[in-house]
N, C-alpha and C positions, 0 to 999 in steps of 0.2 A: 506236457499236455495234460497229465493227470491233475496238476495243480490248477490249471485253468478251468478244468471241468469241476473240480471241487469248489473253486471260488464262485463259479456260475450257480452251482446247486445251493451254496450258502446264501448267495444274494437272492435267489429265487425263494428260498424258504423264509428268509427274513422279510422279504417283500410281501409274500402271501400271508405271513403271520401278522404283519402290521395291518394289512387291509382287513383281515378277519377281526382283529381286535378293534379296529376303528368302527367297522360296521356293527359289531356286537355292542360297543359302547353307544353308538348312535341309536340303536333299537331300544336299549335299556333307558337311555335318557328321554327318548321320545315317549315311551310308555309311562315313565314317571311324570313327565309334563302333562300328558293326557289325563292321568289319574288326578293330578293336582288341579287341573282345570275343572274336571268333573266334580271334585270335592268342593271347590270354591263356588262354582255355578252349575248345579246339577240340572237345571232346566234348560240350559243353553243348547245342549245336544238335541234334546227332544223338540225344542222350538224351531230349530232349523230344518228338521226333517218334514214337518207337516206341509209347509207351502210348496215344497218341491213336488210332492205327490199330487197335489191338486192342480199344478201348473201343466199337466199333461194334456189338457183340453185346448184344442186350437180353434180359433174362430174361422169363418169361411174365407175371409180375405187372405189370411196367412196360409191356409190350406191350398187355395188356388195359386198363390205365388210360389209355393214349394212345388206344386205339380208342374207349373210352367217351367220352373228352373230345371227340374229333372228332365222334362221333355227336351229342353234346349241342350242340356248337357249330353244326353244320350243320342241326340240327333234324330229323334223320332218325329 
């Protein structure tokens, strides 16, 4: 019984260690790719952020459609 418990603990530790190393490697590689893209095209990140902020304005048709959908969904 002790051998089975020792094998289970060994397998658990190896599995958790492998997942930890994989996730750490993934974070490091993602950070390096992000830095590389920012170095190659520095204006790419700032150009994508501006239109999203100005897109928060809804026209009246869209607003009324959303309000009707909410009323239908809530049963009011």
